[in-house]
N, C-alpha and C positions, 0 to 999 in steps of 0.2 A: 242693661247690665251695669252693675255698680263696680267701679274700678278704684281701688286705693293704691296710690303711688306713695311708697314709704321711703323716706330718706332720713339721715341722721339729723340734719338741720335744714332750715329754710331761711338762712341768712344770706350768704353770698359764696360764690365758688362755682366750680364746674358742674357738679350735680344740680345745684340750685338753679343755675342758669338754664340747664336743660329742662327742669321742671317748669320754670317760667315760660320758656318757649313752647313747651307742650301745652301749657294752659291757654295758649292762643287758639288752639284748635276748636272750632265751632262744631261740637258734636251734639246733634239733637236726639240721638238714639241712646247714648250712654251717659251715665253720671260719673264724673271724675272727682276724687277727693285727694288733695295733696297733704300728706301727714308728715310731721317732723317728730322724731323721738325726743329731741332736745329743744333748742330754742328756735324762734322764728326771727324775722328781720326783713331785710330788703326784698328777698324773693317772695316771702309771704305776702307783703304788701302788693307786689306786682301781680301775683296770682289772683288776689282778691279783686284787683282792678280789672282783671279779665273775667270777672263774674264766675269764678270757680271757688269751690269750698276748700278751706284749709282747716287743719287741726294741729295745734301746737301743744304737744303733751308735756313738755318741760320735764322729762324724765332723765334719770341717770343713763347716759349712753355708753358707759364703760362696760365692757364685757368681762365677766358675766354679772348680771344683776337680776336676781329672781323677782325682785319687786317690779322692775321694768317689764319683764315678761308677763307678770300677772296683770299689771295695769294696762298693757297693750292688749292682752287677751280680752280684758273686760271691754275695752273700746271696740275691738273687732267683733266681739259677741253682740254688742249693741248695734253696730252698723250693718252687719251681715253682708259684706261685700261678696261679689261673685268671683272677683279676681283681686289678689294681693300681689303687687309687683314691687319688690324691694331692690334698692340700689345702694351698694357699698357694704363694707364688712359689718358694721354695727346693725344696719337695717336688715341685712340678710340673716344675721344671728337672731336678733330679737323677733323679727318678722316671721321667720320660719317657725320657731317654736310656739310663739303666741298664735300664729295663724293655724297651725295644726290643732292646737288645743281648742280654738274657736270653731273649728270645722269649716274653714274657708275652702270652697270647692277647688280652686286652682291657685297655686302659689308659684310665682316666677321669681327666681333670684338672679340678680345681675351683678357681675363683676365689672368694675370700672377701670381696672388696670391690672398689672401683674404684681401682686403683693409679695413682699419678703416676709414669709411666715415662719414661725417656730414649728417644730415637729408636732406639738400639741394642737396648734391652730390648724395645721394641715389636716389632722384627723377630724377635728370638729367640722371644718368647712367641707371636707370630703363627704361626711355624713349628710350635711345640709344639702349640698349640691346633688348628691346621688338620690336623695329622697324628695326633693322638690319636683314639681311637675315639669318644669323646664328651667334651664339655666341659659342666660343670654350674656353676650359681651358685645362691645361696640366695634370690635375688629376681629379679624380672623386670628391674629396673633394672640389676643387675649383668650379667645375661645379654645384655640389649640392648647394653650397653656393649662387652663383648668381641666380640660378633658384628660390630658396626660397626668397632671398632678393629682387630681381627685379620682382618677380611674373611672371617669364618667362615660355612660353610654352616649356615643356621638349623636344618636338620634334625638337625645334630649337637649342637645346643645345647639343654640341658634345665634347667628350673627345678626344683630339689629343695629345698623349703622346710626350714628348720631345725625344731626340735621341742623340746618340753619333756617331762620324765618325768611330771610331775603326780602324783607319789606321796607328796609331802611332806604330812604330817598337820598342816595349818595350825591345826586346832582345839586342838593341844597348846601353841601359843604363848601366852605371857602378853603381852597388849597393854597397854602402859603409856604411852599418848600424853599428853604434857604439853599441857593445854588452852591454855595461854597462848603456846605456841610453834608456829609453822608450820615443820615439819621437812621439809626437802628432802634427798633422798639420791641420791648418784651412786655407781655401782659399776663400776669399770673399771681398766685399766692407766693409770698416770699418764704419758700420752704426748700429744704435740702433736695428733694426729689426733682425740683425744677432746674437745679444746677446753674443758677444765675451767676455764682462766683466764677464758674468756668468761662462764661462770656466776658465778664469783667477782666479776667486775666488776659483773654485774647485781645480785647479792646486796648488794653495797656500796651501790648506788643504792636498792635497795628499803628498806634499813635507814634511809635518809634521807627516804624519801617515803611510807612506809606506817606505820600505827600498829601493825601486826602485828610480833611479835618473830620474826625470821627466823633459822633455823639451817640451815646447809648441812653435811651429814655426807658426807665423801668416803672411800669404802672402796676400797682397792687400793694397789698399790705400783708403782714404775716410775722411769724415768730423770729425770722432772721433779719428784720428791718434794721435794728440797731447794729447788728454784727456786720451787715453788708455796707452800711454807711461808714462804719469805722474802717473797714477794709479800703474803701474808696479813698479815705483820707490818708491811710498808711501808704497806699500806692501812689498818692499825689496825682490822682486823675479826676479831681473835683470838677475841672472845666470840661470834662468829656462824659461824665456819668451823672444823670439827673434822675431823682426819685420823684415820681408824680403822685404817689399815694394811691388810695382807692379811687377809681374813676367809674362813673355810672354809664358813660357813653364812650366806647372805645373808638368809634369810627373817625372822629376828628383827628385823633392821634395816629390812627392807622393810615389815613389818606394823606397825611403830611409826612409820613415816613418813607424812606427809600427801601427798607427791608424790615420784615418782622422775623424774629428769631424765637424758636422753641427749642430749648437745649435740655429737655428733661431726660432723666434716667429711665423713667417709666411713665406711660400714659395709656389711657384707653382710646378715647376719641376726643381730642382737644377742642373745646368750644372756641377758644381764642384763635386757634389755627383756622377753623372754619370762618370765623368773622374776618380774619386777616385776608384770607383768600377771596371772600366775597367783596371786600373793599377794593380789590384789584391791586393790592400791595404785594410785591414779590415776597415769598416766604422761604425761610430756611429752617428745617426741622431735623432733629435726630430721628433715626429709624425706629421710632417707638409706636406701639399701638397701631392705629389706622393710618399713620402718616405715610408708610410705604405703599399702602393701597391707594391713597389719594394722589400722592406726588410722584410725577415722573421727572427724575432729576434733570435739571437744566431746560425743561420744556414748560412745565407749569409750576415750577418751584425748584427748590434745592434740597438735597438730603445729605446728612453727614452721620458718621457713626456715633453711637452712644459713648459718652465719657472719653472722648478722644480730643483733647485740646489742640494737639498738633494738626490733626485733620481739620478741625473747625477753623483754626487760624489760617491754614492754607486755602480753605474754601472761601473764607471772607476776604482774604487778600486778593483772590481772583475776582470775587463778586464786585468789590468796590470799583474795579476798573472796567466793568462791563458797560458798554454804551447805553445811554438812557433809553433809546428806542428799543433795544433788545430787552432791557429790564421791563419796560412797559408792556411788551408783547408777552413776556413770561407771566406778568401779573394778570393780564387779560385772559390768558389761557387758564390760569388758576381759578379766576372768577367763573369762567364758563363751565369748567369741570365740576365745581362745587354746586352751582345752580342746577345743573342737569342731573346730578346723581344724589344729592343730599338734601332733598326738600322735606318739609314737614309731612306732606301727604304721603310720600314714599315711606317715611318712618311709621306713620299710623297704619298703613297697609301691612307692613311687616309685623307690627304689634298685634293687630287684629287677627292675623292668621294664627298667632299663638294663643291669644285670649279665647278664641272660639274653638 
């Protein structure tokens, strides 16, 4: 069986990381091709290093583009895949129409989060999701959303949880935590949906109300980088907030952190959350996407409401005073739950049940 996984880009980010991780699967029965509508980059190189095929089409990814549909149709007509699995809005749009034109036997569209769509977009994607062979999401919350929004037949909707590789040798890492500092780490694109500014506001309050020395380390790059750095200066918290830029290996930063925070307004299944839990670092997440399915509050992590700075502040105020042995146990519980439930093999089994 020839399987094409179509995404908008293969540079860096959540979907791209997922494609890289998926390319590690040693499949002797099926051929996998990882295709980007737009540009390639870091993810493309890593997929190639795993001896999987890639195709970087360098097409206009803005919806709608008839030229992109036509060029993608020509590519699919040439490759003749048995399955076309698209991920993300642009990939779903162009992939569905080009795939139907090319006669691809099975088309699966995947929603990666809960989008804020216009009425026109809802009509377009309602058509796409209702006419694709299957629609998948990384969490029950995402699937429930598009079933309701697009008036989709529930039998065509499937939850296919994200996964982690869990091959990283954490024992080789040198852990050098500074005892006098409570180190919070965030790893994400610097975009509004991640609500990094909300965490910065809370950190500023914590610096004024707790005796603990708080440090917020932000790893990643994106359109808000200059704006966020300027805000740090305006708030005069330069000694407490540090920007790490894009990082290729998150684990040294995670293992030296006291807490990982995901403060997003919306998520599907966060790769960085999975990585943080695998590292054994305690995590705090808003109740977005799969977070509520993965985390049992105060047992294997912490949960807080979406877009509620006061609740986030009170939660962090409590967390910074939790004894180290208790935090260590919560981190260990998180690691165990991730390894048991969210492996690559489990993910592949779920996919194959749909592909076949």
